[in-house]
Every structure is written in C-alpha cells, then in structure tokens.
C-alpha positions as CSV (number, residue, x, y, z in Angstrom):
1,M,184.1,90.9,145.0
2,I,187.5,91.2,146.6
3,Y,189.6,88.0,147.2
4,R,192.8,88.1,149.3
5,F,195.2,85.2,149.1
6,S,198.9,84.9,149.8
7,D,200.3,88.4,149.1
8,C,197.7,89.1,146.4
9,V,194.4,90.9,146.2
10,L,192.0,90.2,143.3
11,D,189.2,92.8,142.9
12,T,186.7,91.4,140.4
13,S,184.6,94.6,140.3
14,R,187.6,96.7,139.4
15,H,189.2,94.0,137.3
16,E,192.5,94.4,139.2
17,L,195.1,92.1,140.6
18,T,197.8,93.4,143.0
19,R,200.7,91.5,144.5
20,E,202.6,93.0,147.4
21,N,200.4,96.2,146.9
22,E,201.7,96.6,143.3
23,P,199.4,96.2,140.3
24,V,199.9,93.1,138.1
25,H,198.9,93.2,134.5
26,V,197.1,90.1,133.4
27,E,195.2,89.1,130.3
28,P,191.4,88.9,130.6
29,Q,191.4,85.1,130.4
30,V,194.1,84.9,133.1
31,F,192.1,87.3,135.3
32,Q,188.9,85.2,134.8
33,L,190.8,82.0,135.6
34,L,192.0,83.5,138.9
35,A,188.5,84.8,139.7
36,V,187.0,81.3,139.1
37,L,189.6,79.7,141.3
38,A,189.4,82.3,144.1
39,G,185.6,82.2,144.0
40,S,185.5,78.4,144.3
41,G,185.9,78.5,148.1
42,G,188.8,76.0,148.0
43,A,186.9,73.5,145.9
44,V,188.6,71.7,143.0
45,V,187.7,73.3,139.7
46,S,187.7,70.9,136.8
47,K,189.1,71.6,133.3
48,D,185.5,71.5,132.0
49,E,184.4,74.1,134.5
50,L,187.3,76.3,133.5
51,I,186.4,76.0,129.8
52,D,182.8,76.9,130.6
53,E,183.7,79.9,132.8
54,V,186.8,81.3,131.0
55,W,186.2,80.3,127.4
56,G,182.4,80.3,127.3
57,G,182.3,76.6,126.6
58,L,184.2,76.8,123.4
59,N,186.2,73.8,122.2
60,V,189.7,74.7,123.4
61,S,192.9,72.6,123.1
62,E,195.2,71.9,126.0
63,A,197.9,74.4,124.9
64,P,195.9,77.7,125.6
65,I,194.6,76.2,128.9
66,S,198.1,75.4,130.0
67,A,199.4,78.8,128.9
68,R,196.7,80.6,130.9
69,I,197.4,78.5,134.0
70,S,201.1,79.2,133.7
71,A,200.4,82.9,133.3
72,A,198.1,82.8,136.4
73,R,200.8,81.1,138.4
74,Q,203.3,83.7,137.4
75,A,200.9,86.6,138.1
76,V,200.5,85.5,141.7
77,G,204.2,85.0,142.2
78,E,204.3,81.2,142.2
79,A,207.8,79.9,141.7
80,G,209.0,76.4,140.9
81,Q,207.0,73.4,142.0
82,A,205.7,75.0,145.2
83,Q,202.1,75.1,143.9
84,R,201.1,77.9,146.2
85,P,198.5,79.4,145.8
86,I,197.3,77.4,142.8
87,R,197.5,73.7,143.2
88,T,197.0,71.0,140.5
89,I,195.0,68.1,141.6
90,P,195.6,65.3,139.0
91,P,193.4,64.3,137.2
92,R,190.6,66.4,138.7
93,G,191.6,70.0,138.1
94,L,192.9,73.0,139.9
95,Q,192.4,74.4,143.4
96,M,193.1,77.7,145.0
97,A,195.3,76.3,147.8
98,A,195.8,79.6,149.6
99,R,193.1,80.8,151.9
100,T,190.9,83.4,150.4
101,S,189.0,86.1,152.3
C-alpha cells in the first residue's frame, strides 16, 4: 500500500519512506507506527492499538512509545508544536492529521 501525506510517501510493500522525494531512514517500529497511523483513514489510534500493532501486544513502558512517536514526527518533517501530519488527541491517542491518499 502506498500512502501520500504532506510531502511524504510511505510505501508499505517496499518498506520505504520518502520526504520531498528523498529516502528517509526509519527504524522498523517507527515505520510500523507511521503505517498504522496512515492506514487508519484519519481515525484516532489509541495507545493500546499502537502497542498491539507495533509491539505485538507486549507490555511496553511510556518511554519507548514516546521515543518512537518523536522519531516518527521527525521522520515526516514535523517541527515544533505544529502537529502536522501527526496530531495528538489527549487522552485518546494519535491521528494522522494530513490527508492520505
């Protein structure tokens, strides 16, 4: 599946992320997190859903989750508090705020 959002393209079949047509290296869990958000169709994804999808339901502390979310934001070029394209919806979860296609 190919998801296009902001200036990024996420190709899940090739396991590739590009931003402004340049490849962006991301760790596997960061890629999976982006894939879950992009595949949600704009729905809010809860922390429990992320743990199920990205960590296979393992008991994970808040620190690695926050670190992966931060890395995902950096990978898609998010700067500061803009929260585009990844939006935090307290206390529900995360949402891919940018339109995906």
